[in-house]
Structures are given as structure tokens and as C-alpha cells.
VEXDREN-2710 file (C-alpha; in Angstrom, 1 decimal):
% VEXDREN-2710
k/r/px/py/pz
1/MET/14.1/-18.4/-7.6
2/THR/11.2/-17.6/-5.3
3/LYS/9.0/-14.8/-6.5
4/LEU/8.5/-12.2/-3.7
5/ALA/5.9/-9.6/-3.3
6/LEU/6.1/-6.9/-0.5
7/ILE/2.7/-5.5/0.4
8/THR/2.7/-2.5/2.8
9/GLY/-0.8/-2.1/4.3
10/ALA/-1.6/-5.8/3.9
11/SER/-3.9/-6.4/6.8
12/ARG/-7.2/-5.4/5.4
13/GLY/-9.0/-4.1/2.3
14/LEU/-7.2/-3.9/-1.0
15/GLY/-3.8/-4.8/0.5
16/ALA/-5.1/-8.1/2.0
17/ALA/-7.0/-8.9/-1.2
18/LEU/-3.8/-8.3/-3.3
19/ALA/-1.8/-10.5/-0.9
20/GLU/-4.3/-13.4/-1.3
21/ALA/-4.5/-12.9/-5.1
22/LEU/-0.7/-13.0/-5.5
23/ALA/-0.1/-15.8/-3.0
24/PRO/-0.4/-18.7/-5.5
25/THR/2.6/-17.3/-7.5
26/HIS/4.5/-15.3/-4.9
27/HIS/5.8/-15.5/-1.3
28/ILE/4.1/-12.6/0.4
29/VAL/5.9/-10.3/2.8
30/ALA/2.9/-8.7/4.5
31/VAL/3.4/-5.4/6.5
32/ALA/0.8/-3.8/8.7
33/ARG/0.4/-2.6/12.3
34/THR/-2.4/-5.0/13.3
35/THR/-0.9/-8.3/14.2
36/GLY/-4.3/-10.1/14.5
37/ALA/-5.4/-9.1/11.0
38/LEU/-2.0/-10.2/9.6
39/GLU/-2.4/-13.6/11.3
40/GLU/-5.9/-14.0/9.8
41/LEU/-4.4/-13.1/6.4
42/ASP/-1.7/-15.7/6.9
43/ASP/-4.3/-18.3/7.8
44/ARG/-6.2/-17.7/4.6
45/ILE/-3.0/-17.7/2.5
46/GLN/-1.9/-21.0/4.0
47/ALA/-5.3/-22.6/3.6
48/ALA/-5.0/-21.8/-0.1
49/GLY/-1.6/-23.4/-0.3
50/GLY/0.5/-20.2/-0.2
51/THR/3.2/-18.8/2.1
52/ALA/3.7/-15.5/3.8
53/THR/6.1/-13.7/6.1
54/LEU/4.4/-11.4/8.5
55/ALA/5.9/-8.1/9.5
56/PRO/3.8/-6.4/12.1
57/MET/5.4/-3.0/11.8
58/ASP/4.6/0.7/11.5
59/ILE/5.7/2.1/8.2
60/THR/6.5/5.4/9.9
61/ASP/9.2/3.7/12.0
62/THR/12.2/4.3/9.8
63/ASP/14.5/1.9/11.7
64/ALA/11.9/-0.9/11.4
65/MET/11.6/-0.4/7.7
66/ALA/15.4/-0.4/7.3
67/THR/15.6/-3.6/9.3
68/LEU/12.8/-5.2/7.2
69/CYS/14.4/-4.3/3.9
70/ARG/17.8/-5.5/5.1
71/GLY/16.2/-8.7/6.2
72/ILE/14.6/-9.2/2.8
73/HIS/18.0/-8.6/1.2
74/ASP/19.8/-11.0/3.5
75/ARG/17.2/-13.8/3.2
76/TRP/16.2/-13.6/-0.5
77/GLY/18.4/-10.9/-2.1
78/HIS/15.6/-9.3/-4.1
79/LEU/12.0/-8.4/-4.5
80/ASP/9.8/-8.9/-7.6
81/MET/7.0/-6.6/-6.6
82/TRP/6.2/-3.9/-4.1
83/LEU/2.5/-2.9/-3.7
84/HIS/2.1/0.1/-1.4
85/THR/-1.5/0.3/-0.1
86/ALA/-0.8/1.7/3.4
87/ILE/-2.7/4.9/4.0
88/HIS/-4.0/7.0/6.8
89/ALA/-7.5/8.4/6.4
90/ALA/-7.9/11.4/8.6
91/PRO/-11.4/12.3/9.7
92/LEU/-13.2/14.6/7.2
93/THR/-13.1/18.2/8.3
94/PRO/-13.1/21.7/6.9
95/ALA/-9.7/23.0/6.0
96/ASN/-9.9/25.7/8.7
97/PHE/-10.6/23.0/11.4
98/VAL/-7.8/20.6/10.4
99/ASP/-6.4/19.0/13.6
100/ALA/-2.7/19.3/14.0
101/LYS/-2.3/15.7/15.1
102/ASP/-4.4/14.4/12.2
103/TRP/-2.3/16.4/9.8
104/GLU/1.0/15.2/11.3
105/LYS/-0.1/11.5/11.2
106/SER/-1.5/11.9/7.7
107/PHE/1.8/13.4/6.4
108/ALA/3.9/10.8/8.3
109/VAL/2.0/7.8/6.9
110/ASN/1.0/9.0/3.4
111/ALA/4.0/11.1/2.4
112/THR/7.1/10.8/4.6
113/ALA/6.9/7.0/4.9
114/THR/6.7/6.8/1.1
115/SER/9.7/9.0/0.7
116/VAL/11.6/6.7/3.1
117/LEU/10.4/3.4/1.6
118/ILE/11.2/4.2/-2.0
119/PRO/15.0/4.4/-1.5
120/PHE/14.9/1.4/0.8
121/VAL/12.9/-0.8/-1.6
122/ALA/14.4/0.4/-5.0
123/PRO/17.6/-1.6/-4.6
124/LEU/15.7/-4.8/-3.8
125/LEU/13.6/-4.4/-7.0
126/GLY/16.6/-3.7/-9.2
127/ALA/16.0/-3.0/-12.9
128/ASP/13.4/-5.7/-13.4
129/GLY/11.1/-5.4/-10.4
130/GLN/7.8/-3.6/-10.2
131/ALA/6.4/-1.0/-7.8
132/VAL/2.7/-0.2/-7.7
133/PHE/1.0/2.8/-6.1
134/PHE/-2.7/3.4/-5.8
135/ASP/-4.2/6.8/-6.7
136/ASP/-7.2/8.4/-5.1
137/GLN/-7.8/11.9/-6.4
138/ARG/-9.3/13.8/-3.4
139/ALA/-7.0/16.7/-3.4
140/GLY/-9.0/19.9/-3.3
141/ASN/-12.3/18.2/-2.5
142/LYS/-14.2/19.8/0.4
143/PHE/-13.5/18.3/3.8
144/PHE/-10.6/16.2/2.4
145/ALA/-7.9/18.6/3.3
146/SER/-5.6/16.3/5.3
147/TYR/-6.2/13.2/3.3
148/GLY/-6.3/14.8/-0.1
149/ALA/-3.1/16.9/0.4
150/THR/-1.0/14.1/1.8
151/LYS/-2.2/11.6/-0.7
152/ALA/-1.4/14.0/-3.5
153/ALA/2.1/14.3/-2.0
154/GLN/2.5/10.5/-2.1
155/MET/1.4/10.5/-5.7
156/ALA/3.9/13.2/-6.6
157/LEU/6.7/11.0/-5.2
158/ALA/5.4/8.1/-7.2
159/HIS/5.0/10.0/-10.5
160/SER/8.5/11.4/-10.1
161/TRP/10.0/7.9/-9.6
162/GLU/7.9/6.6/-12.5
163/ALA/9.4/9.2/-14.8
164/GLU/12.9/8.7/-13.5
165/ALA/12.9/4.9/-13.8
166/VAL/11.6/4.6/-17.4
167/LYS/15.0/3.7/-18.8
168/THR/16.7/2.2/-15.7
169/GLY/13.9/0.4/-13.9
170/PRO/12.2/-0.7/-11.8
171/ARG/8.8/-0.5/-13.5
172/VAL/6.7/2.0/-11.5
173/GLN/3.0/1.9/-12.1
174/ILE/0.1/4.0/-10.6
175/VAL/-3.3/2.6/-10.8
176/ALA/-6.7/4.0/-9.7
177/PRO/-8.9/1.4/-8.0
178/ASN/-12.6/1.6/-8.5
179/PRO/-14.7/2.6/-5.4
180/MET/-14.6/-0.4/-3.0
181/ALA/-16.7/-1.5/0.0
182/THR/-13.9/-0.9/2.5
183/ALA/-13.9/0.4/6.1
184/MET/-12.0/3.5/4.9
185/ARG/-14.6/4.4/2.3
186/ALA/-17.3/3.8/4.9
187/ARG/-15.7/6.5/7.1
188/PHE/-15.6/8.9/4.2
189/PHE/-19.1/8.1/2.8
190/PRO/-21.4/6.8/5.6
191/GLY/-24.7/5.6/4.5
192/GLU/-23.5/4.9/0.9
193/ASP/-25.1/2.0/-0.9
194/ARG/-22.2/-0.6/-0.5
195/ASP/-23.9/-3.1/-2.8
196/ALA/-23.1/-0.7/-5.7
197/LEU/-19.3/-0.8/-4.9
198/SER/-16.6/-3.2/-6.0
199/THR/-15.2/-5.7/-3.5
200/PRO/-11.5/-5.6/-2.7
201/LYS/-11.2/-9.1/-4.1
202/ASP/-12.6/-8.1/-7.5
203/GLU/-10.5/-5.0/-7.6
204/ALA/-7.4/-7.0/-6.8
205/GLN/-8.0/-9.3/-9.6
206/ARG/-8.7/-6.5/-12.0
207/ILE/-5.6/-4.5/-11.0
208/LEU/-3.3/-7.5/-11.2
209/ALA/-4.7/-8.2/-14.7
210/LEU/-3.7/-4.7/-15.7
211/LEU/-0.2/-5.1/-14.3
END
């Protein structure tokens, strides 16, 4: 039976690196909004001898996510892994200047979409599959109001599912990546010495070894 890994947020950064690292052993279902970046990922996966199914979709589109998960069920009947790296990083701002649109998008991507995807994906994982979430403890840090609060909401959902699934499965894991030289981090910490940061490729290998 083909091993399958669903990666939400697969076009760049850690998501893309995880897709490439898993491709030798799994067929990758890669979800992201940016078609061009997904196609570039597919080219790299194919060049290394792997295969992928590209799903250029917005995870906040509930109907699209339902269609995707039904398609996975109809074609393969299962998932072995789900790695949820999709995130919206709102601009840094004081809490008393949080923009309503930034807040709404942050909550939609980081929290609401996660609450929708968990019940969609759980039946595909069954008792033996594995769901992986990625922590980033910014809640309460200055200027991180939108990102920190909505990322904390996502982690609360993941921790609840982790506790609830201990006896029944799937195996839910939450890992904390080391600081990486990604575009998102560059927006948060402009001018930072990027040579001192991990690469997404190295972090993907380290995280998969932990799993």
C-alpha cells in the first residue's frame, strides 16, 4: 500500500522541506495557495525520483478542504501522515493597533482552518496515522498580538486532540522547530544574522528523525 503524507503549507519553508524529505518514502499531497511554488516543489520531488499530487487550495476554503479530503479517501482510502505547517504571519504591531483584517485572516488561517481540518483529516488517518503540528511560542510577546494569539489557539486545538487520541489514535505530535532562515522569520526579525539560523532542510531532517 502506498504511503501518503498530506502537507498543508507545502509550497515554501519547512513545509516544502518536509515534502522533499518524505518524498523518497511517501507520495506527497501538497497543499498551498501558490501554484508556481507548488510546481517548483513537484519538479524537485520528481527529479529525486518521488511523486506528488498538487492541491493549489486555500485552507480557509472549507468546501475545498472537504473536496480534497474526499478525493484522498476515494483515491487512496487513507493517510499515513498529516503535517500542518500552513500559517499566516500578520505584520508585527502593538496590541492597541491590531488591524481588523489582519486579525480576521490570522484567526481564519491559524485557528479556524485547523479546527475544520482536524475532523476532516482524522478519519483518513484512522488509529495508526500520525498528525504533526509545529509550535512557535510567541503568545504574549510584544508586537506579536495577532500571530501569537492565533498560533496559541491552534496549539490549544492540537494539544486537546493529542490528549484525546492517546488511546484511540491517531498519534498526534507537537514539535518546536529551531529558528530557521525563512521568509516568515525575516519579516519578524529583519536584519537578523541568517547564517546563525538552521535551514528548513536541516530542520526537516531533524524533525522527521524525532518522529
